[in-house]
C-alpha angles and dihedrals in degrees: 000000000000089000090057093052092047090047090054093049092047091049090055091051093047089049088060096036100043102044105065133098094188110034120177128194118189122184115171105311094339119101126183123188116202129188123211142162123278120249095228088231115148112253115234137185119227113239109257108238097013089111097036098222097061084072111026099039091224117144112252135181118354113347133204117226123196122173105319093335127102116199119196122180115252091022121129102278097205100077089041093051091046089055093046094053132208113357123226087236140358131204131181134181136170109278117249091203104038141027108268137025135324112214136198122202114192117204133168106296099356146043125222120205127197138197128203117255112179106288100000145041118251128201111260099173147350116206120194110216103185146006094271088087129043138185121272086260093055105259119135139173110292095034118129126256087239092057089046090055092046091055103038099023133235099289096090115119111245110216134158096338095318137095111218125196115193123201133162098347098315136087131221109207125198110194111204135207121180092345094307131101109258098172141011125204132182104200136184119227093213090092091055091053094045089064 
């Protein structure tokens, strides 16, 4: 089961890493440009308004809160990134699913990924990396499965070493290792629909 979850996470990262012709990595003042082959995948544009939040800017589903910033999947990423400030690192690559660039912004404790949607970037996922950040409901990496179920309830779908809660067109994934939360990901379902 753990192998399936790891394979899914790796596939998502490869999707971002393997599709681009003009990839750019920026860490601090260092910038590397890398050329790679295209995937041949058809570029699509997500339907504006199909997810609600991509157009309206209203929070939906489960949201991640850090300091005074609320992050909702499918929301316009520009004002969120502006409030979060300078990332520790930044990566971009041509999107395999849409026309434009997928982007990864790494901050202390979490990563924010975006997908292109017509004239803006929208939040595709937020991955919590350590226990310095928590979900809005107070769950963080290292918490037990029992605590997770006390906070979110028992209606999460257990699959391949993870517990998944779905709400308003997004998924909140808790990846488990030895009965403890090893990773937390807020994820849009728009990428699933594009393929």
